[in-house]
C-alpha positions in Angstrom: 0.0 0.0 0.0 2.8 2.4 0.9 4.5 1.8 -2.6 1.1 2.5 -4.2 0.8 5.8 -2.4 4.3 6.8 -3.3 3.6 6.0 -7.0 0.5 8.1 -6.9 2.4 10.9 -5.3 5.1 11.0 -7.9 2.5 10.7 -10.7 0.8 13.9 -9.6 1.8 17.0 -11.7 4.3 19.3 -10.0 2.6 22.7 -9.4 4.8 25.6 -10.1 5.3 28.0 -7.3 2.9 30.9 -7.4 4.6 34.2 -7.0 3.8 37.6 -5.7 5.5 40.3 -7.6 5.6 44.1 -7.8 5.9 46.0 -11.1 6.9 49.6 -11.0 6.6 51.6 -14.2 8.5 55.0 -13.9 6.1 57.0 -16.1 2.8 55.4 -17.4 1.9 58.5 -19.4 4.7 57.3 -21.6 3.4 54.7 -24.1 6.6 52.6 -23.9 6.6 52.4 -20.1 2.9 51.4 -20.1 3.4 48.7 -22.8 6.2 47.0 -20.9 4.5 47.2 -17.6 1.1 46.1 -18.8 2.6 43.2 -20.7 4.4 42.0 -17.6 1.3 42.4 -15.6 -0.7 40.4 -18.0 1.8 37.6 -18.3 2.2 37.3 -14.6 -1.6 37.2 -14.0 -1.9 34.6 -16.8 0.3 32.3 -14.5 -2.1 32.9 -11.5 0.5 35.2 -9.8 -0.5 38.1 -7.5 0.7 41.4 -9.0 0.9 45.0 -7.7 1.4 47.4 -10.6 2.5 50.9 -9.7 3.1 54.1 -11.6 5.8 56.4 -10.3 4.6 59.4 -12.5 8.1 60.3 -13.4 9.1 61.0 -9.8 12.2 59.4 -8.3 11.1 59.9 -4.7 7.7 58.3 -5.5 9.4 55.4 -7.3 11.8 54.9 -4.2 8.8 54.9 -1.8 7.0 52.3 -3.9 9.9 50.0 -4.1 10.4 50.3 -0.3 6.7 49.6 0.2 6.9 46.5 -2.0 10.0 45.3 -0.1 8.1 45.8 3.2 5.2 43.8 1.7 7.7 40.9 1.1 7.0 40.3 -2.5 8.8 37.5 -4.2 10.4 39.7 -7.0 10.3 43.0 -8.6 10.1 44.3 -12.2 11.1 47.8 -12.8 10.3 49.4 -16.1 12.4 52.3 -17.5 13.7 52.9 -14.0 16.7 54.7 -12.6 19.1 52.3 -11.0 21.7 54.8 -10.2 19.3 57.1 -8.3 17.5 54.2 -6.7 20.7 52.4 -5.7 19.7 52.3 -2.0 16.4 50.7 -2.7 17.8 48.1 -5.0 20.3 47.2 -2.4 17.5 46.9 0.2 15.7 44.5 -2.2 18.8 42.3 -2.6 19.4 42.4 1.1 15.8 41.2 1.6 16.4 38.3 -0.9 14.0 39.9 -3.5 15.4 39.5 -7.1 14.9 42.5 -9.3 14.8 42.5 -13.2 14.9 45.9 -15.0 13.5 46.8 -18.4 15.2 49.4 -20.5 16.8 50.9 -17.4 20.5 49.9 -17.3 21.9 47.4 -14.8 22.7 47.6 -11.2 25.1 45.4 -9.0 21.9 44.6 -7.0 19.6 43.4 -10.0 19.7 40.2 -12.0 19.8 41.9 -15.4 18.3 44.4 -17.7 16.0 43.5 -20.7 16.5 45.9 -23.5 16.9 46.3 -27.3 20.3 46.6 -28.8 20.2 50.3 -28.6 23.4 50.7 -30.5 21.6 49.1 -33.5 18.5 51.1 -32.8 20.3 54.4 -32.7 22.4 53.8 -35.8 19.5 52.5 -37.8 17.5 55.6 -37.2 20.3 58.0 -38.0 21.3 56.3 -41.1 17.7 56.1 -42.4 17.1 59.9 -41.8 20.5 60.8 -43.4 19.5 58.6 -46.4 16.3 60.6 -46.9 18.4 63.7 -46.9 20.9 62.3 -49.4 23.5 62.6 -46.6 23.5 66.4 -46.7 21.8 69.2 -44.9 20.9 70.3 -41.4 18.7 68.6 -38.7 17.1 69.5 -35.4 17.5 66.9 -32.7 15.4 66.2 -29.6 17.5 64.3 -27.0 16.9 62.8 -23.6 19.9 62.1 -21.4 18.0 60.7 -18.5 17.3 57.2 -19.8 20.0 54.7 -20.8 18.3 53.7 -24.1 17.7 57.3 -25.4 21.2 58.3 -24.2 22.8 55.5 -26.3 20.6 56.4 -29.3 22.1 60.0 -29.0 25.6 58.6 -28.9 25.0 56.6 -32.0 23.6 59.7 -33.8 26.9 61.5 -32.8 29.0 58.6 -34.3 27.1 58.7 -37.6 27.3 62.4 -37.8 31.2 62.2 -37.1 31.5 60.2 -40.3 29.2 62.3 -42.4 30.3 65.9 -42.3 27.9 67.1 -44.9 25.0 66.7 -42.3 25.0 69.1 -39.4 23.0 69.6 -36.3 21.5 73.0 -36.7 20.0 73.2 -33.2 19.3 70.7 -30.4 17.0 70.5 -27.4 17.6 68.1 -24.5 14.4 67.1 -22.6 15.1 67.6 -18.9 11.7 67.0 -17.2 10.1 63.6 -16.9 6.8 64.4 -15.1 5.8 67.0 -17.7 7.9 65.9 -20.6 5.4 66.7 -23.3 5.3 70.4 -22.2 9.1 70.4 -22.0 9.4 69.2 -25.6 6.8 71.5 -26.9 8.3 74.6 -25.4 12.0 73.7 -26.2 11.5 72.3 -29.7 8.8 74.9 -30.5 11.2 77.7 -29.8 14.0 76.1 -32.0 11.6 75.6 -34.9 10.5 79.1 -34.8 14.1 80.4 -34.7 15.4 78.1 -37.4 12.3 78.1 -39.6 13.2 77.0 -43.2 16.8 76.1 -42.3 16.4 72.4 -41.5 15.8 69.3 -43.7 15.0 66.7 -41.0 14.2 66.0 -37.4 15.7 63.3 -35.2 13.9 62.4 -31.9 15.2 60.1 -29.3 11.8 58.5 -28.8 8.4 58.4 -30.5 6.5 60.5 -27.9 8.8 63.4 -28.6 8.3 62.9 -32.3 4.5 63.2 -31.8 4.8 66.5 -30.1 7.1 67.8 -32.8 4.9 66.4 -35.5 1.9 68.3 -34.2 3.9 71.5 -34.0 5.1 71.2 -37.6 1.7 70.4 -38.9 0.3 73.5 -37.0 2.9 75.4 -38.8 1.6 74.3 -42.2 4.2 71.7 -43.0 3.2 68.7 -45.1 4.5 65.1 -45.3 7.7 64.9 -47.3 8.8 68.4 -46.6 10.7 67.7 -43.3 10.9 64.0 -42.3 10.8 63.0 -38.6 12.6 59.8 -37.6 12.3 58.5 -34.1 12.4 55.2 -32.1 10.4 52.9 -30.0 7.4 51.8 -32.4 3.8 51.4 -31.4 0.3 51.6 -32.8 0.2 55.5 -32.6 3.5 55.7 -34.4 2.5 53.3 -37.1 -0.7 55.3 -37.6 1.3 58.5 -38.1 3.6 56.8 -40.6 0.4 55.7 -42.5 -1.2 59.2 -42.2 -0.7 61.4 -45.3 -0.6 64.5 -43.1 1.9 63.4 -40.5 5.6 64.2 -40.9 6.6 61.1 -39.1 8.1 58.7 -41.7 9.9 56.0 -39.8 10.7 54.5 -36.4 12.8 51.7 -35.2 10.2 49.6 -33.4 11.2 48.0 -30.1 9.0 45.0 -28.8 8.2 46.4 -25.3 5.4 43.8 -24.9 8.0 41.0 -25.4 10.3 42.6 -22.9 7.6 42.6 -20.2 6.7 38.9 -21.0 10.4 38.0 -21.0 10.9 39.5 -17.5 8.0 37.3 -16.2 9.4 34.2 -18.0 12.7 34.8 -16.4 11.3 35.2 -12.9 9.4 32.0 -13.4 12.7 30.2 -14.4 14.8 31.7 -11.7 12.5 32.3 -8.7 9.7 29.8 -9.1 11.8 26.9 -10.6 15.3 27.5 -9.3 17.1 28.1 -12.4 20.5 30.0 -12.3 20.7 33.5 -13.7 23.4 32.4 -16.1 21.2 29.7 -17.6 18.8 32.5 -18.6 21.2 35.1 -19.8 25.0 35.6 -20.0 26.0 39.0 -18.8 24.0 41.9 -17.5 21.7 42.4 -20.5 19.1 40.3 -22.3 18.7 41.7 -25.7 15.6 41.7 -27.9 15.5 42.5 -31.6 14.3 45.8 -33.1 12.9 46.5 -36.6 13.0 49.7 -38.7 9.4 50.5 -39.8 8.5 52.9 -42.6 5.7 53.1 -45.3 7.0 50.0 -46.9 6.4 47.6 -44.0 4.3 49.5 -41.6 1.6 47.1 -40.4 -2.0 48.1 -41.4 -3.8 45.7 -39.1 -2.3 46.4 -35.7 0.1 43.6 -35.8 3.8 44.0 -35.2 6.3 43.7 -38.0 8.2 40.8 -36.5 
């Protein structure tokens, strides 16, 4: 009888550990932050996990308090979307000290986190710059809208600089660097609006470090009477709103390098399942501090018309 009970016991399916996780998005008004966070939330709930999804609203103090509260609540793991590991170093250390693994998305790494999931931003940045320069026949002046406060957008700017260094017939006429995060749309509108008025008629293209900036610039140029084809806007991130603008005959947005943020959120949950729920080592999931996902340049030739992604 005892052998029969043992056989029945081993025949039963092994139930995966149900996790309680916290997901913190730095700024949910940014489409990319929301896409990654919501995808992670959906993937975790599909596994039956308990999820707390929080929005830091672009505030580092609020993000710090949210992480601290999740640590106090003794969650099993944390996913931080577009976070600030340097500024939140103390909170990440507290999570590690409490035995709570942290995976970041498009944030950069920390000695206290497992790894960061991101696109190969060196490829993303160079693809966008080269595409814009091609439209300009590698000659003329551009306006640029930068953002130094995020690892991904900062790398994109560095790659633009590298391409500029090897193509001296293209110059940066003027540049605005977005400084605020909580009110970033107003920051871009005011900064780039002033540059466009000052440099009216002198630039042949616009480079934006992420699509949200491009939307603001696109609206400003359209209000100024610009038509598609006059001054192309190229940016990065991808998303249904960007694809709609590429298709729109009135929009000046002509291309984006599309990053699969939904896949990044899902990969974070899959990694937590492997490492936290099933006991896999980190090195069996990823070698090094970054788990890279592919990005695709999207223009009028391959922009999806049915809401599907181009990969």
